[in-house]
C-alpha positions in Angstrom: -71.2 36.6 6.0 -68.4 35.2 3.8 -66.2 37.7 2.1 -65.5 36.9 -1.6 -63.0 38.8 -3.7 -63.1 38.5 -7.5 -59.9 39.1 -9.5 -60.0 39.4 -13.3 -57.8 36.9 -15.0 -56.2 37.1 -18.5 -58.6 35.7 -21.1 -56.0 33.2 -22.5 -55.4 31.8 -19.0 -59.2 31.3 -18.4 -59.6 29.7 -21.8 -56.7 27.4 -21.1 -58.1 26.3 -17.7 -61.5 25.9 -19.2 -60.3 23.8 -22.1 -58.5 21.4 -19.7 -61.6 21.2 -17.5 -63.8 20.3 -20.5 -61.3 17.8 -21.7 -61.2 16.1 -18.3 -64.9 15.8 -18.3 -65.0 14.4 -21.8 -62.3 11.9 -21.1 -64.2 10.7 -18.0 -67.3 10.1 -20.1 -65.3 8.4 -22.8 -63.6 6.2 -20.3 -66.9 5.1 -18.7 -68.4 4.5 -22.1 -65.4 2.5 -23.3 -65.6 0.2 -20.3 -69.4 -0.2 -20.5 -69.2 -0.9 -24.3 -66.6 -3.5 -23.8 -63.9 -1.7 -25.7 -60.5 -3.5 -26.1 -58.4 -3.2 -22.9 -55.7 -1.3 -24.9 -58.3 1.4 -25.9 -59.5 1.8 -22.3 -55.9 2.1 -21.1 -55.1 4.8 -23.7 -58.1 6.8 -22.6 -57.2 6.4 -19.0 -53.6 7.5 -19.6 -54.8 10.6 -21.6 -57.2 11.4 -18.7 -54.4 11.2 -16.2 -52.1 13.4 -18.3 -54.7 16.1 -18.7 -55.8 15.9 -15.1 -52.1 16.3 -14.0 -51.7 19.3 -16.3 -54.9 20.9 -15.0 -53.8 20.4 -11.4 -50.4 21.8 -12.1 -51.9 24.8 -13.8 -54.2 25.5 -10.9 -51.3 25.2 -8.4 -49.3 27.7 -10.5 -52.3 30.1 -10.6 -52.8 29.9 -6.9 -49.0 30.4 -6.2 -49.3 33.7 -8.0 -52.0 34.9 -5.6 -51.5 33.0 -2.3 -48.8 35.3 -0.9 -50.9 38.4 -1.6 -54.1 36.9 -0.3 -53.1 34.5 2.6 -56.3 35.0 4.4 -58.3 33.3 1.7 -58.8 29.6 2.2 -60.9 28.7 -0.8 -60.7 29.7 -4.4 -62.2 28.9 -7.8 -62.2 30.2 -11.3 -65.5 31.4 -12.8 -65.0 30.6 -16.5 -68.1 32.6 -17.6 -66.9 35.8 -15.9 -63.2 35.2 -16.4 -62.4 35.8 -12.7 -60.6 34.1 -9.8 -62.9 34.1 -6.8 -61.4 34.1 -3.4 -63.3 33.2 -0.2 -62.2 33.5 3.4 
């Protein structure tokens, strides 16, 4: 059986990560819609650039989060944030 450890995260950190996650999803939909609707190339490019900026910010935030816990919990190989519960889940 897989061991999972849950660590409560600060609410503002959870909200920040969740906002980035939602923005990424919305930008993906917007980008697809812009392409399918035949939006001007410049519009599609701006949406794609914004997506890449937010995606990069999200990845960096996740790396920083994991850096805070990876030394204390080196045995855990997978992790994810549960936005609903406000916890970092660690799985061996």
